[in-house]
TORPA-4810 file (N, C-alpha, C, O; in nm, 3 decimals):
<nodes>
NODE_1_-3.050_-1.420_-0.741_-3.046_-1.469_-0.878_-3.144_-1.585_-0.889_-3.144_-1.674_-0.804_X
NODE_2_-3.226_-1.583_-0.989_-3.326_-1.689_-1.009_-3.260_-1.813_-1.068_-3.182_-1.804_-1.163_X
NODE_3_-3.293_-1.928_-1.011_-3.239_-2.055_-1.059_-3.300_-2.085_-1.196_-3.422_-2.083_-1.210_X
NODE_4_-3.217_-2.115_-1.297_-3.270_-2.145_-1.430_-3.338_-2.283_-1.437_-3.406_-2.312_-1.536_X
NODE_5_-3.320_-2.366_-1.334_-3.377_-2.502_-1.336_-3.514_-2.507_-1.268_-3.610_-2.558_-1.326_X
NODE_6_-3.523_-2.456_-1.145_-3.648_-2.467_-1.070_-3.718_-2.333_-1.049_-3.827_-2.327_-0.992_X
NODE_7_-3.655_-2.224_-1.097_-3.710_-2.088_-1.087_-3.718_-2.035_-0.944_-3.788_-1.937_-0.919_X
NODE_8_-3.648_-2.097_-0.852_-3.640_-2.047_-0.714_-3.571_-1.911_-0.719_-3.476_-1.893_-0.795_X
NODE_9_-3.618_-1.815_-0.638_-3.568_-1.678_-0.650_-3.443_-1.647_-0.567_-3.414_-1.530_-0.542_X
NODE_10_-3.371_-1.748_-0.525_-3.251_-1.725_-0.446_-3.144_-1.827_-0.485_-3.175_-1.939_-0.526_X
NODE_11_-3.019_-1.788_-0.471_-2.907_-1.880_-0.494_-2.789_-1.828_-0.414_-2.784_-1.711_-0.376_X
NODE_12_-2.695_-1.917_-0.390_-2.576_-1.874_-0.317_-2.455_-1.884_-0.408_-2.448_-1.972_-0.494_X
NODE_13_-2.360_-1.793_-0.388_-2.238_-1.791_-0.468_-2.140_-1.892_-0.411_-2.108_-1.890_-0.292_X
NODE_14_-2.093_-1.982_-0.499_-1.997_-2.084_-0.459_-1.855_-2.038_-0.490_-1.763_-2.062_-0.411_X
NODE_15_-1.836_-1.970_-0.604_-1.703_-1.928_-0.648_-1.717_-1.803_-0.734_-1.815_-1.790_-0.808_X
NODE_16_-1.620_-1.712_-0.727_-1.616_-1.592_-0.812_-1.477_-1.579_-0.872_-1.376_-1.601_-0.806_X
NODE_17_-1.474_-1.542_-1.001_-1.346_-1.523_-1.071_-1.356_-1.404_-1.164_-1.457_-1.387_-1.232_X
NODE_18_-1.251_-1.321_-1.168_-1.250_-1.212_-1.266_-1.227_-1.266_-1.407_-1.154_-1.364_-1.426_X
NODE_19_-1.290_-1.203_-1.504_-1.279_-1.242_-1.644_-1.255_-1.116_-1.726_-1.294_-1.007_-1.684_X
NODE_20_-1.191_-1.128_-1.840_-1.170_-1.019_-1.935_-1.107_-0.897_-1.870_-1.172_-0.794_-1.857_X
NODE_21_-0.984_-0.907_-1.831_-0.909_-0.795_-1.775_-0.972_-0.738_-1.650_-0.949_-0.621_-1.616_X
NODE_22_-1.050_-0.817_-1.580_-1.112_-0.770_-1.457_-1.236_-0.687_-1.474_-1.288_-0.634_-1.376_X
NODE_23_-1.286_-0.674_-1.597_-1.406_-0.594_-1.619_-1.534_-0.675_-1.601_-1.643_-0.619_-1.595_X
NODE_24_-1.520_-0.806_-1.591_-1.634_-0.894_-1.569_-1.601_-0.991_-1.456_-1.485_-1.019_-1.428_X
NODE_25_-1.706_-1.042_-1.392_-1.688_-1.143_-1.287_-1.775_-1.263_-1.321_-1.895_-1.249_-1.346_X
NODE_26_-1.715_-1.379_-1.321_-1.789_-1.503_-1.343_-1.816_-1.564_-1.206_-1.725_-1.585_-1.127_X
NODE_27_-1.942_-1.591_-1.181_-1.980_-1.649_-1.052_-2.042_-1.786_-1.072_-2.125_-1.806_-1.160_X
NODE_28_-2.000_-1.880_-0.991_-2.058_-2.014_-0.987_-2.158_-2.012_-0.874_-2.122_-1.978_-0.761_X
NODE_29_-2.283_-2.047_-0.901_-2.390_-2.038_-0.802_-2.454_-2.174_-0.781_-2.446_-2.264_-0.866_X
NODE_30_-2.519_-2.187_-0.666_-2.591_-2.311_-0.634_-2.728_-2.273_-0.578_-2.741_-2.183_-0.495_X
NODE_31_-2.830_-2.344_-0.627_-2.967_-2.322_-0.581_-2.989_-2.401_-0.451_-2.964_-2.522_-0.449_X
NODE_32_-3.033_-2.336_-0.342_-3.056_-2.409_-0.217_-3.178_-2.501_-0.223_-3.190_-2.593_-0.143_X
NODE_33_-3.268_-2.477_-0.319_-3.390_-2.557_-0.328_-3.366_-2.688_-0.403_-3.397_-2.795_-0.352_X
NODE_34_-3.311_-2.680_-0.527_-3.293_-2.800_-0.608_-3.150_-2.854_-0.608_-3.126_-2.966_-0.652_X
NODE_35_-3.053_-2.773_-0.559_-2.915_-2.818_-0.551_-2.837_-2.806_-0.682_-2.719_-2.838_-0.685_X
NODE_36_-2.901_-2.761_-0.790_-2.832_-2.746_-0.919_-2.734_-2.629_-0.913_-2.756_-2.531_-0.842_X
NODE_37_-2.626_-2.642_-0.991_-2.529_-2.535_-1.001_-2.536_-2.471_-1.140_-2.566_-2.538_-1.239_X
NODE_38_-2.509_-2.342_-1.145_-2.509_-2.269_-1.273_-2.413_-2.151_-1.261_-2.375_-2.111_-1.152_X
NODE_39_-2.376_-2.097_-1.376_-2.281_-1.985_-1.380_-2.350_-1.859_-1.427_-2.443_-1.863_-1.508_X
NODE_40_-2.303_-1.747_-1.375_-2.350_-1.616_-1.421_-2.229_-1.529_-1.446_-2.120_-1.555_-1.394_X
NODE_41_-2.247_-1.427_-1.527_-2.141_-1.328_-1.550_-2.197_-1.192_-1.520_-2.307_-1.157_-1.563_X
NODE_42_-2.121_-1.114_-1.445_-2.160_-0.979_-1.411_-2.064_-0.883_-1.479_-1.943_-0.903_-1.479_X
NODE_43_-2.120_-0.779_-1.538_-2.041_-0.679_-1.608_-2.073_-0.543_-1.547_-2.190_-0.507_-1.532_X
NODE_44_-1.970_-0.468_-1.513_-1.990_-0.332_-1.465_-2.019_-0.245_-1.587_-1.938_-0.237_-1.679_X
NODE_45_-2.133_-0.180_-1.587_-2.174_-0.099_-1.701_-2.096_0.032_-1.704_-2.070_0.093_-1.600_X
NODE_46_-2.059_0.072_-1.823_-1.995_0.200_-1.846_-2.066_0.262_-1.965_-2.048_0.218_-2.079_X
NODE_47_-2.146_0.363_-1.940_-2.223_0.428_-2.045_-2.160_0.559_-2.086_-2.103_0.630_-2.003_X
NODE_48_-2.170_0.589_-2.214_-2.116_0.712_-2.269_-2.233_0.805_-2.300_-2.329_0.765_-2.366_X
NODE_49_-2.224_0.929_-2.253_-2.326_1.029_-2.281_-2.278_1.107_-2.403_-2.179_1.180_-2.397_X
NODE_50_-2.349_1.091_-2.513_-2.311_1.156_-2.637_-2.351_1.304_-2.633_-2.425_1.347_-2.545_X
NODE_51_-2.301_1.380_-2.729_-2.331_1.523_-2.735_-2.480_1.550_-2.747_-2.530_1.651_-2.698_X
NODE_52_-2.550_1.460_-2.813_-2.695_1.475_-2.832_-2.772_1.448_-2.703_-2.892_1.477_-2.696_X
NODE_53_-2.705_1.394_-2.601_-2.771_1.360_-2.476_-2.807_1.213_-2.466_-2.838_1.164_-2.357_X
NODE_54_-2.802_1.142_-2.577_-2.830_0.998_-2.577_-2.715_0.925_-2.509_-2.602_0.972_-2.509_X
NODE_55_-2.745_0.809_-2.450_-2.641_0.728_-2.387_-2.630_0.596_-2.460_-2.727_0.543_-2.514_X
NODE_56_-2.509_0.543_-2.460_-2.484_0.411_-2.518_-2.370_0.346_-2.441_-2.288_0.415_-2.381_X
NODE_57_-2.365_0.213_-2.443_-2.257_0.145_-2.370_-2.121_0.175_-2.433_-2.110_0.192_-2.554_X
NODE_58_-2.019_0.180_-2.349_-1.882_0.199_-2.398_-1.846_0.083_-2.488_-1.881_-0.032_-2.461_X
NODE_59_-1.774_0.114_-2.596_-1.732_0.011_-2.690_-1.585_0.030_-2.723_-1.545_0.132_-2.779_X
NODE_60_-1.504_-0.070_-2.688_-1.363_-0.067_-2.728_-1.350_-0.064_-2.880_-1.260_0.000_-2.935_X
NODE_61_-1.442_-0.132_-2.946_-1.437_-0.139_-3.092_-1.449_0.001_-3.154_-1.383_0.031_-3.253_X
NODE_62_-1.534_0.085_-3.096_-1.548_0.222_-3.148_-1.418_0.301_-3.128_-1.380_0.380_-3.214_X
NODE_63_-1.353_0.278_-3.016_-1.224_0.343_-2.992_-1.124_0.296_-3.097_-1.050_0.376_-3.155_X
NODE_64_-1.122_0.165_-3.122_-1.030_0.109_-3.221_-1.055_0.165_-3.361_-0.960_0.195_-3.434_X
NODE_65_-1.181_0.178_-3.399_-1.214_0.229_-3.533_-1.159_0.371_-3.550_-1.097_0.401_-3.652_X
NODE_66_-1.182_0.456_-3.451_-1.133_0.594_-3.460_-0.982_0.603_-3.461_-0.925_0.682_-3.537_X
NODE_67_-0.917_0.523_-3.379_-0.772_0.528_-3.371_-0.709_0.466_-3.496_-0.604_0.512_-3.542_X
NODE_68_-0.771_0.362_-3.550_-0.719_0.301_-3.674_-0.717_0.403_-3.787_-0.622_0.408_-3.866_X
NODE_69_-0.821_0.485_-3.796_-0.825_0.588_-3.901_-0.709_0.685_-3.884_-0.645_0.723_-3.982_X
NODE_70_-0.682_0.724_-3.762_-0.572_0.817_-3.737_-0.437_0.754_-3.765_-0.343_0.823_-3.804_X
NODE_71_-0.426_0.621_-3.746_-0.300_0.550_-3.764_-0.282_0.492_-3.904_-0.183_0.424_-3.932_X
NODE_72_-0.376_0.519_-3.992_-0.370_0.463_-4.127_-0.241_0.507_-4.196_-0.211_0.626_-4.206_X
NODE_73_-0.166_0.409_-4.244_-0.040_0.436_-4.312_0.077_0.461_-4.218_0.188_0.491_-4.265_X
NODE_74_0.057_0.449_-4.090_0.162_0.470_-3.991_0.215_0.335_-3.943_0.143_0.235_-3.949_X
NODE_75_0.338_0.331_-3.896_0.397_0.204_-3.850_0.349_0.168_-3.709_0.427_0.169_-3.613_X
NODE_76_0.220_0.134_-3.698_0.160_0.101_-3.569_0.098_-0.038_-3.580_0.021_-0.065_-3.671_X
NODE_77_0.134_-0.126_-3.485_0.080_-0.262_-3.483_-0.062_-0.265_-3.431_-0.103_-0.180_-3.352_X
NODE_78_-0.138_-0.363_-3.478_-0.275_-0.382_-3.431_-0.276_-0.413_-3.281_-0.366_-0.369_-3.209_X
NODE_79_-0.176_-0.486_-3.234_-0.167_-0.518_-3.091_-0.153_-0.390_-3.008_-0.211_-0.380_-2.899_X
NODE_80_-0.077_-0.294_-3.059_-0.061_-0.167_-2.989_-0.195_-0.092_-2.981_-0.225_-0.029_-2.880_X
NODE_81_-0.273_-0.100_-3.087_-0.404_-0.034_-3.088_-0.498_-0.099_-2.988_-0.574_-0.031_-2.920_X
NODE_82_-0.494_-0.231_-2.980_-0.579_-0.303_-2.885_-0.540_-0.265_-2.742_-0.627_-0.243_-2.657_X
NODE_83_-0.410_-0.257_-2.716_-0.364_-0.215_-2.583_-0.405_-0.071_-2.553_-0.441_-0.040_-2.439_X
NODE_84_-0.401_0.015_-2.653_-0.444_0.152_-2.634_-0.592_0.157_-2.595_-0.629_0.228_-2.502_X
NODE_85_-0.675_0.082_-2.666_-0.818_0.078_-2.634_-0.841_0.024_-2.493_-0.929_0.072_-2.421_X
NODE_86_-0.762_-0.074_-2.453_-0.773_-0.129_-2.318_-0.734_-0.022_-2.215_-0.801_-0.007_-2.113_X
NODE_87_-0.626_0.051_-2.242_-0.583_0.158_-2.151_-0.690_0.265_-2.137_-0.715_0.315_-2.027_X
NODE_88_-0.753_0.300_-2.249_-0.859_0.401_-2.247_-0.973_0.353_-2.158_-1.024_0.428_-2.074_X
NODE_89_-1.014_0.227_-2.176_-1.124_0.174_-2.096_-1.085_0.172_-1.947_-1.166_0.208_-1.862_X
NODE_90_-0.964_0.129_-1.917_-0.919_0.126_-1.778_-0.918_0.266_-1.717_-0.956_0.285_-1.601_X
NODE_91_-0.874_0.364_-1.795_-0.872_0.502_-1.747_-1.012_0.551_-1.715_-1.036_0.613_-1.612_X
NODE_92_-1.106_0.521_-1.805_-1.244_0.564_-1.784_-1.308_0.492_-1.666_-1.379_0.553_-1.587_X
NODE_93_-1.283_0.363_-1.654_-1.341_0.287_-1.543_-1.282_0.329_-1.408_-1.349_0.323_-1.305_X
NODE_94_-1.156_0.372_-1.410_-1.091_0.412_-1.284_-1.152_0.537_-1.224_-1.127_0.568_-1.108_X
NODE_95_-1.231_0.610_-1.303_-1.298_0.728_-1.248_-1.407_0.688_-1.151_-1.447_0.768_-1.066_X
NODE_96_-1.456_0.564_-1.162_-1.561_0.517_-1.073_-1.700_0.562_-1.114_-1.797_0.535_-1.042_X
NODE_97_-1.711_0.629_-1.225_-1.841_0.677_-1.272_-1.902_0.576_-1.368_-1.832_0.511_-1.445_X
NODE_98_-2.034_0.564_-1.362_-2.104_0.472_-1.451_-2.137_0.538_-1.584_-2.157_0.469_-1.684_X
NODE_99_-2.143_0.670_-1.586_-2.171_0.744_-1.709_-2.063_0.850_-1.729_-2.029_0.925_-1.638_X
NODE_100_-2.012_0.854_-1.851_-1.902_0.946_-1.883_-1.937_1.020_-2.012_-1.993_0.962_-2.105_X
NODE_101_-1.904_1.147_-2.015_-1.927_1.229_-2.135_-1.838_1.179_-2.249_-1.725_1.135_-2.226_X
NODE_102_-1.889_1.187_-2.371_-1.813_1.144_-2.489_-1.683_1.222_-2.502_-1.583_1.168_-2.549_X
NODE_103_-1.684_1.346_-2.461_-1.563_1.428_-2.468_-1.452_1.369_-2.382_-1.334_1.377_-2.418_X
NODE_104_-1.488_1.309_-2.268_-1.389_1.248_-2.180_-1.322_1.128_-2.247_-1.205_1.099_-2.223_X
NODE_105_-1.398_1.057_-2.330_-1.342_0.943_-2.404_-1.234_0.994_-2.499_-1.125_0.937_-2.506_X
NODE_106_-1.265_1.100_-2.571_-1.167_1.158_-2.662_-1.041_1.204_-2.591_-0.930_1.182_-2.639_X
NODE_107_-1.059_1.268_-2.476_-0.943_1.313_-2.398_-0.861_1.194_-2.348_-0.738_1.201_-2.343_X
NODE_108_-0.929_1.085_-2.311_-0.859_0.966_-2.263_-0.780_0.899_-2.375_-0.683_0.828_-2.348_X
NODE_109_-0.821_0.919_-2.499_-0.751_0.860_-2.613_-0.625_0.939_-2.648_-0.525_0.880_-2.689_X
NODE_110_-0.628_1.070_-2.631_-0.519_1.155_-2.678_-0.382_1.121_-2.617_-0.285_1.109_-2.691_X
NODE_111_-0.374_1.106_-2.487_-0.242_1.082_-2.423_-0.177_0.951_-2.468_-0.061_0.954_-2.510_X
NODE_112_-0.247_0.837_-2.461_-0.181_0.714_-2.506_-0.152_0.713_-2.657_-0.056_0.650_-2.702_X
NODE_113_-0.235_0.782_-2.735_-0.211_0.788_-2.880_-0.087_0.869_-2.909_-0.010_0.836_-2.999_X
NODE_114_-0.066_0.975_-2.833_0.053_1.057_-2.852_0.179_0.976_-2.823_0.280_0.989_-2.894_X
NODE_115_0.173_0.893_-2.718_0.288_0.808_-2.686_0.313_0.705_-2.796_0.427_0.666_-2.821_X
NODE_116_0.205_0.661_-2.860_0.217_0.559_-2.963_0.272_0.615_-3.093_0.365_0.559_-3.151_X
NODE_117_0.214_0.727_-3.140_0.258_0.786_-3.267_0.211_0.931_-3.272_0.091_0.958_-3.269_X
NODE_118_0.306_1.024_-3.280_0.270_1.166_-3.275_0.196_1.212_-3.400_0.111_1.301_-3.391_X
NODE_119_0.224_1.154_-3.515_0.152_1.193_-3.637_0.005_1.148_-3.626_-0.086_1.223_-3.659_X
NODE_120_-0.015_1.026_-3.579_-0.152_0.977_-3.558_-0.223_1.063_-3.454_-0.341_1.093_-3.467_X
NODE_121_-0.151_1.102_-3.350_-0.207_1.190_-3.248_-0.254_1.320_-3.311_-0.365_1.366_-3.283_X
NODE_122_-0.171_1.379_-3.394_-0.205_1.506_-3.458_-0.327_1.490_-3.549_-0.414_1.577_-3.552_X
NODE_123_-0.334_1.379_-3.622_-0.452_1.352_-3.705_-0.578_1.342_-3.620_-0.681_1.402_-3.651_X
NODE_124_-0.568_1.264_-3.512_-0.684_1.243_-3.426_-0.725_1.375_-3.359_-0.844_1.408_-3.354_X
NODE_125_-0.627_1.449_-3.308_-0.655_1.576_-3.241_-0.719_1.676_-3.336_-0.805_1.754_-3.296_X
NODE_126_-0.677_1.673_-3.463_-0.733_1.769_-3.559_-0.882_1.745_-3.581_-0.958_1.840_-3.598_X
NODE_127_-0.924_1.620_-3.581_-1.066_1.589_-3.596_-1.139_1.609_-3.464_-1.246_1.670_-3.460_X
NODE_128_-1.081_1.558_-3.356_-1.145_1.564_-3.225_-1.164_1.707_-3.177_-1.269_1.744_-3.125_X
NODE_129_-1.061_1.788_-3.195_-1.066_1.927_-3.150_-1.117_2.022_-3.257_-1.123_2.143_-3.236_X
NODE_130_-1.155_1.967_-3.372_-1.218_2.046_-3.479_-1.126_2.158_-3.530_-1.168_2.274_-3.536_X
NODE_131_-1.003_2.124_-3.567_-0.911_2.224_-3.620_-0.974_2.287_-3.743_-1.025_2.218_-3.831_X
NODE_132_-0.970_2.420_-3.749_-1.033_2.491_-3.860_-0.932_2.564_-3.948_-0.966_2.607_-4.059_X
NODE_133_-0.809_2.578_-3.900_-0.711_2.655_-3.978_-0.572_2.598_-3.960_-0.547_2.510_-3.877_X
NODE_134_-0.483_2.649_-4.040_-0.343_2.610_-4.033_-0.283_2.649_-3.897_-0.195_2.580_-3.845_X
NODE_135_-0.331_2.760_-3.842_-0.282_2.806_-3.712_-0.312_2.704_-3.602_-0.233_2.688_-3.509_X
NODE_136_-0.427_2.636_-3.613_-0.460_2.533_-3.515_-0.356_2.421_-3.518_-0.311_2.375_-3.413_X
NODE_137_-0.319_2.378_-3.639_-0.216_2.274_-3.653_-0.082_2.324_-3.600_-0.013_2.253_-3.528_X
NODE_138_-0.046_2.447_-3.637_0.082_2.502_-3.593_0.089_2.511_-3.441_0.192_2.481_-3.381_X
NODE_139_-0.020_2.551_-3.380_-0.025_2.560_-3.233_-0.006_2.424_-3.168_0.067_2.411_-3.070_X
NODE_140_-0.072_2.322_-3.223_-0.060_2.187_-3.167_0.081_2.132_-3.189_0.135_2.065_-3.101_X
NODE_141_0.139_2.158_-3.304_0.276_2.113_-3.331_0.374_2.183_-3.237_0.469_2.122_-3.189_X
NODE_142_0.351_2.311_-3.210_0.436_2.383_-3.116_0.428_2.320_-2.977_0.529_2.307_-2.908_X
NODE_143_0.307_2.279_-2.936_0.292_2.210_-2.807_0.364_2.076_-2.807_0.426_2.038_-2.707_X
NODE_144_0.356_2.003_-2.919_0.426_1.875_-2.929_0.576_1.893_-2.914_0.644_1.814_-2.848_X
NODE_145_0.628_1.999_-2.975_0.772_2.025_-2.966_0.812_2.074_-2.827_0.920_2.041_-2.778_X
NODE_146_0.725_2.152_-2.765_0.757_2.207_-2.633_0.750_2.102_-2.525_0.829_2.104_-2.430_X
NODE_147_0.656_2.010_-2.538_0.638_1.904_-2.437_0.651_1.768_-2.504_0.550_1.704_-2.533_X
NODE_148_0.774_1.723_-2.528_0.789_1.593_-2.594_0.731_1.480_-2.510_0.738_1.482_-2.387_X
NODE_149_0.674_1.382_-2.579_0.616_1.266_-2.509_0.727_1.171_-2.466_0.842_1.187_-2.506_X
NODE_150_0.691_1.073_-2.385_0.788_0.972_-2.340_0.843_0.894_-2.458_0.961_0.859_-2.459_X
NODE_151_0.758_0.865_-2.558_0.803_0.790_-2.675_0.908_0.869_-2.754_1.006_0.813_-2.802_X
NODE_152_0.886_1.002_-2.766_0.982_1.086_-2.837_1.113_1.091_-2.761_1.220_1.083_-2.821_X
NODE_153_1.106_1.103_-2.630_1.228_1.106_-2.550_1.306_0.976_-2.564_1.429_0.979_-2.571_X
NODE_154_1.236_0.863_-2.569_1.303_0.734_-2.582_1.370_0.721_-2.718_1.480_0.665_-2.727_X
NODE_155_1.306_0.772_-2.824_1.363_0.765_-2.958_1.484_0.855_-2.972_1.582_0.820_-3.038_X
NODE_156_1.478_0.973_-2.908_1.582_1.072_-2.925_1.701_1.054_-2.831_1.807_1.110_-2.856_X
NODE_157_1.684_0.977_-2.726_1.796_0.959_-2.633_1.890_0.852_-2.686_1.854_0.735_-2.699_X
NODE_158_2.009_0.896_-2.717_2.111_0.805_-2.767_2.215_0.792_-2.658_2.268_0.892_-2.611_X
NODE_159_2.242_0.672_-2.619_2.340_0.652_-2.513_2.479_0.655_-2.573_2.511_0.580_-2.664_X
NODE_160_2.559_0.746_-2.519_2.698_0.755_-2.565_2.787_0.721_-2.448_2.759_0.759_-2.334_X
NODE_161_2.894_0.650_-2.474_2.983_0.613_-2.364_3.051_0.737_-2.307_3.083_0.831_-2.381_X
NODE_162_3.073_0.736_-2.177_3.140_0.846_-2.110_3.289_0.830_-2.131_3.353_0.744_-2.070_X
NODE_163_3.345_0.914_-2.218_3.487_0.903_-2.251_3.572_0.993_-2.164_3.695_0.987_-2.169_X
NODE_164_3.508_1.078_-2.084_3.586_1.172_-2.003_3.672_1.099_-1.900_3.785_1.142_-1.873_X
NODE_165_3.624_0.992_-1.842_3.702_0.921_-1.741_3.821_0.847_-1.805_3.927_0.838_-1.744_X
NODE_166_3.803_0.795_-1.925_3.915_0.726_-1.991_4.018_0.826_-2.036_4.138_0.797_-2.035_X
NODE_167_3.973_0.945_-2.076_4.070_1.047_-2.117_4.149_1.093_-1.996_4.269_1.120_-2.007_X
NODE_168_4.083_1.103_-1.880_4.154_1.145_-1.760_4.256_1.039_-1.719_4.365_1.074_-1.671_X
NODE_169_4.224_0.911_-1.737_4.317_0.805_-1.700_4.442_0.809_-1.787_4.553_0.787_-1.738_X
NODE_170_4.424_0.838_-1.917_4.538_0.838_-2.008_4.632_0.956_-1.981_4.754_0.943_-1.991_X
NODE_171_4.573_1.071_-1.944_4.656_1.187_-1.922_4.705_1.196_-1.779_4.790_1.279_-1.746_X
NODE_172_4.650_1.112_-1.695_4.692_1.110_-1.557_4.624_1.217_-1.473_4.668_1.242_-1.360_X
NODE_173_4.523_1.279_-1.520_4.453_1.385_-1.446_4.334_1.332_-1.377_4.263_1.406_-1.310_X
</nodes>
């Protein structure tokens, strides 16, 4: 790393710290020539390969914009959307690849969105998967019913007290 003070082409790392959910590293450096200290930030690049073949850096904001449209009018908090975008980025980064197809981004959005809100999921899936007919919607709804998400299971599970043991105690059985 070039020293910003004396332009010497070498420096040593004094301290390193993760920043922004671990996606960046802040390094404190010292120039061996002039002794000045300075900070640098390193970011692991994650590029998205679009359908046209062009590449662009991954943007959480773009994920948020798309998901917000799907969640419009739904009871979903902005904090939940931010966490969803963070989960998507973590999922993509965990692949270890520096370049990811745009289709993979869409697939990474579908699972956490389904857990968040199934109606928003259906809206997003209809655009992402290019639904062309009512049958496409019916097929996706059938899949939703056949494979309930964790959020649906949590909403539908009602805990009822086990009365069988108390009934057995009263009757002596």
